[in-house]
N, C-alpha and C positions, 0 to 999 in steps of 0.2 A: 505494500500499499503506499503510494506516494503522496504526501501532503504537499500542499502548494505554500505559496508565501503567507498564507494566512494562519498557518500551523502554530507557530510560537505565541501568537496572541491567543489562539483558542485554547492551547495547552495551560497558559496562565490563568485564563479565566475559569477553566474546569477545575484547576487545582484550588483556586480561591472558593469555588462553591463547595468542593468537597471538605475543605478546611472548616468553612463556615458552618457546614452541616454535621461536623464532626465525624464524617464518614459513615456513621450508623452502624459500624461493625459488620458492614456488608461487603467487604472486599477480600481479595486473596483466596488461596487455595482452601483454606480451612472452611470459608463459606460455602464453596461449592460442592464439599463433601456432606454439608448439613442439609437436612429437609427444609425447604422455603415454607416459612410460616405466614407468608404473605406480608411481612414487615409488621404485623400487630404487636403491640405493647413496646414498640423500640423508641416511641416519644411520648411525653406527657404534655398536657396542656389542653387548651379548648378545642373542641371538634369545629374544624371549618368546612366550609361548603364553598367549592370552587368549581366554576363552570368554564368548559372549553367549547368554544364555537368555531367551527372550520368551515372552509368553502369545498370540502371534499365532495367529489362527484362519486355516483353509484359504481362499485366495482373497483375503487382505486385502492389497492391494498398498501400503498404507502401511509394512509391514515391508520391503518390497524397498527403499525408500528409505533407511530406517534402515540396512539391510544395506550398501548401496552406500556410505555415508559411512563405516561402519566398515571395510569392506574397503580403501577408498582410504586412510584413516589407518593401517590395518595395513601396507600396502605401503610407505607413507612412513616408519614406524617400526620396520621388520623385525619383524613381530609375525606369529606363527602365528595365524590367527584361526579359531575354532571355533564355529559358530552352530548353535543348536538351539531349538525351539520346541513348547509344546503349549498349547492354551487351557484345558486342565483343570489346576486349581491342583495337585492331587496329582502328576499327571504332570510338570508343571513343576518342582515341588519336587525330583523323581527326577533329572531332567536336570541341576540344579545339583549333586546329589550325585554325579552321574557325573563332572562337571567337576571336583569335588573329588578324586575318586578318580584322575583324570588328573594330579593335582598341576600344575594350570595356574597361572600366574603372576599372573591376576587374572579376575575374573568381572563381567561386565556383566548387570544382570538388571532385569527390570520387576517392579512390585509391585502389579499390578491386583487381586490377592486376597491382601493382605499376611499374614494370620494363617498362611496355608499355607506361607509362604516364612520365616518366623522361625526355626524350629528348624534348618533346613538352612543359613541363612546364619549362624547361630551356631557351626555346625560349620566353615563357611568361615574365620570369624574365628578359631577356636580353631587352625586348621591354618595360620595366618599369610597367608592369600590375602585381598589387599585386593578390596573390592568397591564398584563403582560402580552406582548405580540409575538407571535412566532412565525417562521417559515417564509413569510413574504410581506413585502412593503416596509422593509426596515427604515427606508428613508422617510415614512410618513409617522413612524411609531412616537417619537418625541414630541412632534407637532399635535398628535392626537391624544396627548396626556398620559401615555403609557409608562411605566417605571423603566422599560427596557425592551429590547428585542433580542430573540434567540434564533438564530439559524445560519444559513451561510450567506455570504455577499454574492448575490446572483450573478453580477457582472464579472466577478472575479472567477467564479465557477465556470462560466462561459469561456472566459479567456484561457483558462486551463484546459479546456476541451480544445480550443483552436490551438494551442501549443502543442497538445498531444497529436492532433491530426497532422500538424506539420512534420512531427518525428516520425509519423507512420508514412509520410510521403503521399498523403492525400491531397487532391487537387479540386474536387467538386463535392461539395456536402450539402446534405438536405437537413434543414432544422426544423423538426415536426413539433408544432405547437397543439396540444390536444384541447386547449382551453382559450377561446378567444377573448382577448379583454384582461386576460391575466397579465399584471405587469410584471411578475416575476418571470413568467415564461418568456416574455417579450425580452427582459434583461439578460436572460441567458443566451438566446440568439443573438442579440446585439453584442455580447461578450465574445462569442465565437467568432463572429465577422471581425472583431476589432483586431485579434491575434492571429487568425488563419490567413495563411499565404494564398489560398485558393479562393474559389467563389462560394459563397453560401446563399441558397434559396430557402426561404421560409415555406413551410406547408402546412395549412390549417386542417385539422381533422376533428371529427366529432368523438371526442374523448369517452362520451358515455355510451357510445354504440361501437363495440369493438369489431364486429363483422363490416360495418361501414367504413370504419377507419382503416381495416386492413385493404378494403377495396380501393380507398383512395390512394394508399401507399403503393399498391400494385400497379394502379393506372400510372401513377407518377413515374416509377421505375421502369415500366414498359416504354413510355413515351420518351425517356430521358436516359440513354444508355451510358451517358457519360457520368453520371452519379456514382462516385467511388466511396462514399461515406454517408450513412444515414444516422442522424443524431436524434433519438427520441428522449423527451424531456420528463419521462416517467417510466418506472420500470414495467408496468403491464403493457406498455406500448412497444417494448422491445421485441416481445414475441410476435406481435402482429406484423413488425417490420421484418423480423426474421422469416415468417412465413411467406411475406409478400416477395421477399428477395428469392426464396426457393422457388415459388410459382412463377416468376418471371425469368429467371436464371441470371439475374442480375450478379455482378461481381462486387457489389457494394458491401463494404464492412458496416457491420450495425453496431452502434455504440449508444450508451444510454446514460441519463442521470437515474439516480437512485438505485437502491438494492432491494431484493427480496429473495426468496429461496429459489425461484425460478430462474433470475438473473445469474445467480451463483452457479447454477447446474448449466446456464448457456455459456458462462465463461468457461467451465470446466470442459465442454464439448467444444469450445472454440467457435461457437456461433454468434458470440459477441466479442468484439475485441477489447473494450474496456468499459467500465462503469464509473459514474462520479458519485461518491458516497457524500450525503449531507447529515448523516446520522440522525435520522427521525426520532429514534427511541430517545435520544439526548434532548431533543426539542420538547417533547412532551415531559420527561422527567424533570429536567431543569426548570421548567416553566412553572410546575407545582411547587418545586424546591424553593424558587425564587419568591412566590407568594407567601409561602409558608415561612420563609426567613423574614420577609417583611412584616409580617402579622407579629411574630414572635420576639424578633430582634431588631426591628427597624432598619434591616439591611436593604441596599440597593446594589445589585450585583452589577459589576462592571463600571460603577459610576453612572449608569444609566446609558452607557454606550453598547451598541450590540455586542452580544456574546456569540462567537462564531463556532459552529459545530461542524464546519467543512469549508472547502471542498477537500477531498482526497481521491486520488486516482486508484482504481482498483482493476487489476488484471488477474488472468489464470493463475498467477503465482500465488495470489492471496486466497485462492479457494479452499486450501486444507483448513486454514484458520476460521474461515467465515461460514463454512457448511453447517456445522452444529449451531451456530448462533441465529443464522437466518432461519433455520428449522423452529427454533425457538420463539421468532418473531422479535427478536431484539436487534437485529440488523438487517 
């Protein structure tokens, strides 16, 4: 696993979080050998209620990993965890309002379509409910009143992909956007274009309809035989791209953002060249921890600056270490 230029800052932030949390006695080999008690009884203090509201679309397994991290931290921190999602910005904002109405003790939110969230997050602030943003929209987090943001710098992640494609000698790339209007996805493709020496074409697909997505990819690869790299922006779409490649006889290398068990198997089978890992488990876990620390110890992680969880470039060399972890839903 090769980390990018963001790695030192990320490592320092994570170290600070673990120290602040007292590490909860949950690390090291000894803990791996003990049965998991779900984190019960590890902290004392008031029971908190924290809501997470994301823009996840149906069938996107990335968010299962985010939830796994949040649920694990919630069990450890004595938190009642409430999760909801909607890919439509208006509906996501309504879910945030619902969390405010429930008088939660904190809100974790994604800012994929930030303008739709501005007004409702102002209401959260007015109600005295602390907010942490994760995953997307880091540049809007502070202006919207959030304590901080946890995720990767999407532009830097895209630049890392462009650099990797250069090293692999690619000349013509397809950047596949599975949700139109998502600022983070657009930033990724812009980052690729910034550092890639070849040409990049964006392709929009319907990420909530996998058969249609695969058909769109297939049509593009069939009509443009010069494409020698396909970059999908989410793990579930790598498989669709790999199948489209197979059906068209394309020679393009399939690369992707994000990990799941299927991507690791595809790396192992050399059906995917590389993946960019933003560690979604950490995004969920650290967001809950940050709100818990803020309530119990008045901490603000990173001084309000973004806490970076990636990117790191993952190849087939990393498969032996990652197979077990992706099967558990933590990577």
